[in-house]
N, C-alpha and C positions, 0 to 999 in steps of 0.2 A: 817426449818421454812422459809416461803417465805414472803418477804415484797414488795410490789410494790413501784417502784420509785415515788417519788412526781411528780405530773404533770407537774410542771414547768421545771423538768430536761428534758422531752420530746422535749421542745422548746429550749433547751440550745444551741444545735449546730448552727454553721453558715456556709452557703456555701460560700467560697471565691473564686473569679475569680481575679487572679493576673496577671497584664499586666507588662512585663518587656520591657527594651529597652537598646542596646548596646550604644557604643559611636558614631557609624555612623547611628543611627537611625532605626535599624531593630528591630521588635517587636516580642514577643512571649507571649502567654497567657496560663497559667495553672490553674486548679482547684483543690482545696482541702477543708478541713473542718477545724473549730476552734471552740473554746468555750471561754467564757469570764469569769475571776476570778476577784474578788474583792482584791485589795492590802490592806495592813493594814491600810492605810490612807483613803480607802474608793474609791479610784480612780480604774478605769478598766485596766486590761491587756488581751489582745487577745493571746490565746496559739494555735499554729498550728504545724505542722511537718516543720522542717527546709527546707525540700527540695521543700516545697511550697513557701518559700521566698527567698531561695537561689538556683537558678538554677545550679550553679557552684558545689553544694554539692555532687550531684550525676553524672553530666556530664559535665567534663571540658572544653567542646566545648564551653560553655556558660559562661566562665570565666569573660567577660566583660559586661554581662547583669546584671542590677540593677532594683529592683521593682519601677514601676512608679506609678501605681494606685493598689489600693486593692477594689474591688467592693464586698460588703458583701450582703447576703441574709439571712434574718431570718423569722421565723414564730411566729405568736402571739399565745396565747392561744385559740382565736376564729378562728384559722386557716388562718387568713389573712397573707398575705407576707408583708414584708417590706424591704427596701433596703437602704444602706448607701455606703459611699465611704470613704476610709481611704488614706491620703497622707503620704506615707512611706518616702517621700524624706523631709518631715517637721521634722528634727531631732533638739532637744533642748535638755536641761539638765532634762526636764520632759516628752519627747516623744522620744523613740528610740527603735530600734530592738535589741534584745539580743540573743545570741547564747550561748550554754554551752562550755566550754573550751574542754571537751571530743569530738572529732570530731564524735564519733561513736553515739552519742545521736542526734537521728533525731527529735529535738524539737526546737522550737524558741517561743519567746515571744516579742509581741509589747507593751512596756510599756506605758500606758497612750496615746493610739492611737489618732492622730489627724484627727478628723472626720469633712469632709468638710462641710456638711450639717446636723446638728443636728435635723433640723425640720422634717426630714423624719423618725425619731426614735419615736416610742410609748414613749411619756413623755419626749421626748428627752434625753434618756438614752439607752445605751446597757444593756439589761435586762436579767432576768434569769440566772445570774452569779452564779458561786460557790464562797465561801470564800477561800482563799489560804489555810487555815488549813483543808479544806475538801481533799486536794491532799496528796497522799503518799509522805513521804521525806525518806531521806536516813536512819535515825533512824528507820523507820517502817520496811524497808527491812532487817536491821541489826538485828531485834528482831523477824523476822518472823520465824516459824518452819520450819525445814527441810521439813517436810510433806507437806508444801505449795508449794513446787516446784518439777517439774519432773526432774529427773536427768538423763541425757544420758551418758551412760560410753562407752568409747572406748574399744572394745575387742581384 
Protein backbone atom coordinates (compact mmCIF):
# COMPACT_ATOMS: atom_id res chain seq x y z
CA UNK A 1 0.00 0.00 0.00
CA UNK A 2 1.37 3.44 -0.90
CA UNK A 3 0.68 6.67 0.95
CA UNK A 4 1.94 10.07 -0.13
CA UNK A 5 3.76 12.20 2.40
CA UNK A 6 1.67 15.09 3.65
CA UNK A 7 2.56 18.15 1.53
CA UNK A 8 4.08 20.01 4.48
CA UNK A 9 6.79 17.33 4.81
CA UNK A 10 8.09 18.29 1.36
CA UNK A 11 8.90 21.73 2.79
CA UNK A 12 10.47 20.48 6.04
CA UNK A 13 14.18 20.43 5.16
CA UNK A 14 16.32 23.52 5.48
CA UNK A 15 19.53 24.23 3.61
CA UNK A 16 22.16 25.27 6.14
CA UNK A 17 25.31 27.27 5.36
CA UNK A 18 27.53 27.28 8.43
CA UNK A 19 30.46 29.67 8.71
CA UNK A 20 33.26 28.72 11.10
CA UNK A 21 36.15 30.75 12.46
CA UNK A 22 39.23 29.71 14.35
CA UNK A 23 41.10 31.61 17.06
CA UNK A 24 43.17 33.60 14.52
CA UNK A 25 40.22 34.62 12.32
CA UNK A 26 40.46 32.06 9.51
CA UNK A 27 36.99 31.25 8.16
CA UNK A 28 35.49 28.24 6.41
CA UNK A 29 31.91 27.69 5.23
CA UNK A 30 30.20 24.31 4.78
CA UNK A 31 26.68 23.41 3.66
CA UNK A 32 24.28 20.77 4.89
CA UNK A 33 20.64 20.11 5.54
CA UNK A 34 18.52 20.05 8.65
CA UNK A 35 14.95 19.87 9.82
CA UNK A 36 13.02 21.19 12.77
CA UNK A 37 11.32 19.12 15.43
CA UNK A 38 9.01 20.36 18.14
CA UNK A 39 10.13 19.54 21.68
CA UNK A 40 7.59 18.49 24.31
CA UNK A 41 7.25 22.12 25.49
CA UNK A 42 6.50 23.25 21.91
CA UNK A 43 9.86 24.96 21.37
CA UNK A 44 11.90 24.14 18.25
CA UNK A 45 15.08 22.13 17.86
CA UNK A 46 17.07 22.01 14.63
CA UNK A 47 18.44 18.54 13.74
CA UNK A 48 21.38 18.15 11.38
CA UNK A 49 24.52 16.06 10.95
CA UNK A 50 27.30 16.57 13.44
CA UNK A 51 29.85 17.15 10.66
CA UNK A 52 27.81 20.21 9.61
CA UNK A 53 28.25 21.89 13.03
CA UNK A 54 31.55 20.36 14.15
CA UNK A 55 34.37 20.58 11.57
CA UNK A 56 36.66 18.68 13.91
CA UNK A 57 34.29 15.67 13.77
CA UNK A 58 35.69 14.34 10.47
CA UNK A 59 38.87 16.31 9.96
CA UNK A 60 41.10 17.07 12.93
CA UNK A 61 42.95 19.86 11.11
CA UNK A 62 39.91 22.00 12.01
CA UNK A 63 40.27 21.41 15.75
CA UNK A 64 40.12 25.12 16.62
CA UNK A 65 37.20 26.07 14.35
CA UNK A 66 33.86 26.96 15.96
CA UNK A 67 30.54 27.78 14.25
CA UNK A 68 30.04 31.54 14.03
CA UNK A 69 26.83 31.87 11.99
CA UNK A 70 24.28 29.47 10.58
CA UNK A 71 22.41 30.79 7.58
CA UNK A 72 19.24 28.79 6.83
CA UNK A 73 17.08 28.72 3.74
CA UNK A 74 13.61 27.19 3.66
CA UNK A 75 10.79 26.98 1.17
CA UNK A 76 7.15 27.74 1.86
CA UNK A 77 4.26 25.76 0.42
CA UNK A 78 3.71 28.51 -2.20
CA UNK A 79 7.34 27.86 -3.32
CA UNK A 80 8.68 31.17 -1.96
CA UNK A 81 12.08 31.04 -0.28
CA UNK A 82 12.74 32.52 3.13
CA UNK A 83 15.99 32.92 4.99
CA UNK A 84 17.04 33.19 8.61
CA UNK A 85 20.24 33.40 10.62
CA UNK A 86 21.01 31.48 13.79
CA UNK A 87 23.68 32.67 16.22
CA UNK A 88 25.29 29.45 17.53
CA UNK A 89 27.54 31.43 19.88
CA UNK A 90 24.48 32.52 21.88
CA UNK A 91 24.45 29.65 24.35
CA UNK A 92 22.34 29.78 27.46
CA UNK A 93 20.41 27.26 29.51
CA UNK A 94 17.64 27.40 26.92
CA UNK A 95 19.72 27.55 23.68
CA UNK A 96 22.60 25.15 23.04
CA UNK A 97 24.14 22.66 20.61
CA UNK A 98 23.99 19.03 21.72
CA UNK A 99 26.00 16.08 20.40
CA UNK A 100 25.46 12.41 21.30
CA UNK A 101 27.86 10.71 23.71
CA UNK A 102 28.58 8.03 21.10
CA UNK A 103 31.09 9.64 18.72
CA UNK A 104 29.96 7.33 15.89
CA UNK A 105 26.55 9.05 15.72
CA UNK A 106 26.84 11.80 13.11
CA UNK A 107 23.94 13.84 14.44
CA UNK A 108 23.59 17.16 16.24
CA UNK A 109 20.73 19.17 17.67
CA UNK A 110 20.46 22.89 18.28
CA UNK A 111 17.96 23.18 21.10
CA UNK A 112 15.86 26.37 20.94
CA UNK A 113 18.08 28.03 18.30
CA UNK A 114 18.68 31.75 18.80
CA UNK A 115 17.31 33.25 15.57
CA UNK A 116 18.68 36.72 14.95
CA UNK A 117 15.69 38.14 13.04
CA UNK A 118 12.33 36.39 13.46
CA UNK A 119 10.64 38.89 11.12
CA UNK A 120 12.20 37.08 8.14
CA UNK A 121 10.27 33.91 8.95
CA UNK A 122 6.70 33.23 7.83
CA UNK A 123 4.50 33.95 10.85
CA UNK A 124 7.68 34.50 12.89
CA UNK A 125 8.29 30.74 13.26
CA UNK A 126 10.40 27.92 11.90
CA UNK A 127 7.51 25.94 10.49
CA UNK A 128 6.63 22.55 9.04
CA UNK A 129 8.29 20.78 11.93
CA UNK A 130 7.97 17.22 13.11
CA UNK A 131 6.93 16.33 16.62
CA UNK A 132 9.67 14.56 18.58
CA UNK A 133 7.47 11.47 18.87
CA UNK A 134 7.52 11.09 15.03
CA UNK A 135 11.18 10.07 15.18
CA UNK A 136 12.35 6.52 15.84
CA UNK A 137 13.92 5.97 19.22
CA UNK A 138 16.03 3.17 20.68
CA UNK A 139 12.99 1.13 21.71
CA UNK A 140 11.77 1.11 18.08
CA UNK A 141 15.02 -0.44 16.91
CA UNK A 142 15.00 -2.98 19.75
CA UNK A 143 11.57 -4.23 18.71
CA UNK A 144 12.20 -4.16 14.93
CA UNK A 145 11.98 -7.52 13.23
CA UNK A 146 15.15 -9.19 12.00
CA UNK A 147 13.69 -9.09 8.51
CA UNK A 148 13.79 -5.30 8.63
CA UNK A 149 17.58 -5.31 8.38
CA UNK A 150 20.02 -6.58 5.80
CA UNK A 151 22.64 -8.67 7.48
CA UNK A 152 26.09 -8.96 5.97
CA UNK A 153 28.03 -11.96 7.15
CA UNK A 154 31.75 -12.34 6.85
CA UNK A 155 32.70 -15.51 4.95
